[in-house]
C-alpha positions in Angstrom: 0.0 0.0 0.0 1.3 3.4 -0.9 0.1 6.0 1.7 -1.5 9.3 0.8 0.8 12.1 2.0 0.0 15.8 2.3 2.5 18.4 3.5 0.6 20.6 6.0 3.4 22.9 7.1 7.1 23.5 6.3 9.2 25.5 8.9 12.8 26.5 8.5 14.7 25.6 11.7 18.2 26.5 10.5 19.6 28.0 7.3 23.3 28.2 8.1 25.5 25.8 6.1 22.6 23.9 4.6 18.9 24.0 5.5 17.1 22.1 8.3 13.3 22.0 7.9 10.5 20.8 10.1 7.6 19.2 8.2 4.2 18.6 9.5 2.3 16.2 7.3 -0.7 14.0 7.1 -0.1 10.3 6.1 -2.6 7.5 5.7 -2.2 4.9 8.5 -2.5 1.1 8.2 -6.1 1.4 9.1 -6.8 3.8 6.3 -7.2 6.8 8.6 -5.0 9.9 8.3 -2.3 10.5 10.9 -0.6 13.8 11.5 3.2 13.6 12.1 6.1 16.0 12.4 9.7 15.2 11.2 12.9 17.1 10.6 14.7 16.8 7.2 18.1 18.2 6.4 18.5 19.5 2.9 22.1 19.7 1.7 21.4 19.3 -2.0 22.1 16.2 -4.1 25.6 15.0 -4.9 27.8 12.7 -7.0 30.7 10.4 -6.2 33.1 8.4 -8.4 35.5 5.5 -8.2 38.5 6.3 -10.5 40.2 3.1 -11.5 43.1 2.1 -13.7 42.6 -1.4 -15.1 46.2 -1.8 -16.3 47.8 -0.8 -13.0 45.0 -2.3 -11.0 44.8 0.9 -8.9 42.1 3.3 -7.6 42.3 7.0 -6.7 40.8 7.9 -3.3 41.0 11.0 -1.2 41.7 11.7 2.5 40.4 14.6 4.4 39.1 15.8 7.8 35.4 15.3 8.5 34.2 17.1 11.7 31.1 15.0 12.2 33.2 11.8 12.4 35.6 13.5 14.8 32.8 14.4 17.3 31.4 10.9 17.0 34.5 8.9 17.9 36.9 9.1 15.0 40.1 10.1 16.9 41.7 12.0 14.0 38.6 13.0 12.1 40.4 11.9 8.9 38.4 9.9 6.3 39.4 7.9 3.2 36.8 8.5 0.5 36.0 8.4 -3.1 35.9 11.8 -4.8 32.5 13.5 -4.3 30.8 16.8 -4.4 27.4 18.6 -4.4 25.7 19.0 -7.8 25.0 22.8 -7.2 23.4 23.7 -10.6 25.2 21.0 -12.6 23.8 17.6 -13.8 25.4 14.7 -12.1 27.8 13.8 -14.9 29.2 17.4 -15.2 29.4 17.7 -11.4 31.5 14.6 -11.0 33.9 15.5 -13.9 34.4 19.0 -12.2 34.9 17.5 -8.7 37.3 14.9 -10.1 39.6 17.5 -11.6 39.3 19.8 -8.5 39.9 17.0 -5.9 42.2 14.6 -7.7 43.8 16.5 -10.5 42.6 14.1 -13.2 40.5 15.4 -16.2 38.4 12.6 -17.3 35.7 12.5 -19.9 34.1 9.1 -19.8 32.1 8.4 -16.7 29.5 5.7 -16.2 26.6 6.0 -13.7 26.1 2.7 -11.8 23.3 3.6 -9.4 21.8 6.4 -7.2 21.1 6.1 -3.5 19.4 8.0 -0.7 22.3 7.8 1.8 20.4 8.6 5.0 16.6 8.6 4.1 15.5 9.0 7.7 16.8 12.5 8.1 18.6 13.8 4.9 17.0 14.6 1.6 20.2 14.0 -0.5 20.3 11.6 -3.4 23.9 10.6 -4.3 24.7 9.6 -7.9 27.4 6.9 -8.1 29.9 6.7 -11.0 32.9 4.8 -12.1 35.5 6.0 -14.6 38.8 4.9 -15.9 41.8 7.2 -15.5 45.4 7.2 -16.8 48.5 9.2 -16.0 48.2 11.3 -19.1 44.9 12.6 -17.8 46.6 14.2 -14.8 46.4 18.0 -15.3 47.2 19.3 -11.7 47.9 18.0 -8.2 44.3 18.1 -7.1 43.6 18.7 -3.4 40.6 21.0 -3.8 40.0 24.5 -5.1 40.9 26.4 -2.0 43.0 26.2 1.1 40.1 25.1 3.3 39.6 21.7 1.6 43.0 20.2 2.4 42.4 17.0 0.4 45.2 14.4 0.1 45.1 12.3 -3.1 45.9 8.6 -2.8 46.6 6.1 -5.5 46.2 2.6 -4.1 46.4 -0.9 -5.3 42.8 -2.1 -5.5 43.4 -5.1 -3.2 45.0 -2.8 -0.6 42.1 -0.3 -0.8 39.5 -3.1 -0.6 41.3 -4.7 2.5 41.2 -1.3 4.2 37.4 -1.8 4.6 37.9 -4.9 6.7 40.6 -3.3 8.8 38.4 -0.4 9.6 40.5 2.1 7.7 37.7 3.0 5.3 34.4 3.7 7.1 32.8 5.9 4.4 29.6 4.3 3.0 29.9 5.6 -0.5 33.5 4.4 -0.8 32.7 1.0 0.5 29.8 0.7 -1.9 31.9 1.7 -4.9 34.8 -0.6 -3.9 32.4 -3.5 -3.5 30.8 -2.7 -6.9 34.2 -2.8 -8.5 34.9 -6.2 -7.0 31.5 -7.6 -7.8 31.6 -6.4 -11.4 35.3 -7.4 -11.8 36.4 -3.9 -12.8 39.7 -4.7 -11.2 41.5 -7.8 -9.8 41.3 -8.6 -6.1 44.3 -10.5 -4.9 44.2 -12.1 -1.4 47.3 -12.0 0.7 
């Protein structure tokens, strides 16, 4: 059964970095009667992420940067190893991920392939994240990457695929989008996984 939903009120609770809304809505209950509920939803826009891989070298490009929310929730250094990602802003997902790839990693790639799209935290965040894979080669490197300004402080990492994949099990990669793309690469045999 698909419930009937009607938004009754939308209130802005915070409009600082992104926007936090409080929605009051009516939804059809299991008994067919309408229920009125209130929930908060954080709107940070939609985003895109990509796993850059080199089939010949059997490597992937990942990034490493400080993430405050992880630091305040038990990540001692706050540093996270991740796939390249960014907000769409006014771009379509493909243009966004090409732009972010060059800004963050220094690689200018043209061919990207969308593999899926995901609501990453549907209980509280509106964001849809578009997932891509794309092959890279050394001749596509146009700069050092690291972000567009001094506030991003992004380290670019080129890792053997097996090493990157094993970092999941060792707890060195805890970012959901990165885990999903590395698992996709292994399932789809984009690269070769070698056990030690």
